[in-house]
N, C-alpha and C positions, 0 to 999 in steps of 0.2 A: 193759672188754669185750675179749674176744680178737679179734684181727684175722682176717679170712678170707684163706685162702691157696688160690689156684687152681693146679692142676697138670695138665699133659697127660702122661699115662703111656702113651707110644707102645707100649711092649712089652706092656702089658695092654689096649691099644685102649680106653682110657677117659680121661675127664677126671674130676678129683676136686676137691672143695672141703672144706677143713679149717677148723675154728674152733679156734685154738690147736693142741693136739695131737690133737684129735678129728676123725675123718673124719665129715663130716655128710651129704655127698651125692656120688653117682656118676652119670656119664653115659657109658654104653657106646656104642661106635660100630664101624662097619666102613668102612675106607677102601680103595677099589679104585684109587686114583690119579687118579680124575676126580670121584668123588662120595664123600661121607661120609654113610653111613646111620646116623642116630642111633637106636639100637635100644632103649635103656632108660634112663630117668631114675629114680633111686632115692634117697630120703632115709631115713637111719636113723630108725626110728620115734620115738625119743626127741627127735629134732630137727625133726620135721615141724611145719608151720604157721608157719614163720619166713621163708619165701621163699627157702630155700637152693637148691632145684632150679631155680627161675627165675633166680636169680643165676648159677648154674652154666651153664645153657643160654645165657644172655646172654654170658657171658665166652667160651664155646666159639665162639659165632657171631662175636663180635668178632675172635677169633684167626683164624678161617677167612676172614672178610672182609678182614682185613689181608694174609693170604698171597695171596688172590685167585686161587688155582689149583684150587679145589674148589667143587662145588655140594653142597647139603645135601638129603638125602632124609629127611623126618621120619617114620620108621617108628613110633616110640613116640608114643602118643596125647598124652602130656604135651608133647612137642616140637611136635606139630601144633597143639595148643591154644595154645602159646606164640606160634607164628607167627600164629595167628588174632588174638591179642591185640596183636601187634606188626606190623601190616601193612607198615609202612615198611621192615621188614627182609626182606621176601619176595624181594628181588632175588637172594638167594643160593640160593633154592630151585631144585632141578633141575626143569626144565619137561619134562613128558612130551610126546612128539610123537604 
């Protein structure tokens, strides 16, 4: 089985997940220096149903938690659903006042 490779492509404002040489999932974002708005999670249709988008969101959240200087705004419905399914990770969410 091909190993999954996570990348942050800052110039393209996206995180990507590759399996071997294949791009399987993309997570687009907007970073304003305080918050990261996760705007779209997308999995290439032929790779759907294998949990790649969830793995990509989890790795992106882990990276942001480690840096500790940004909050997340889950604009994309998939990212919002991911946080609903992972309530212990909600500490990184941007709290609206």
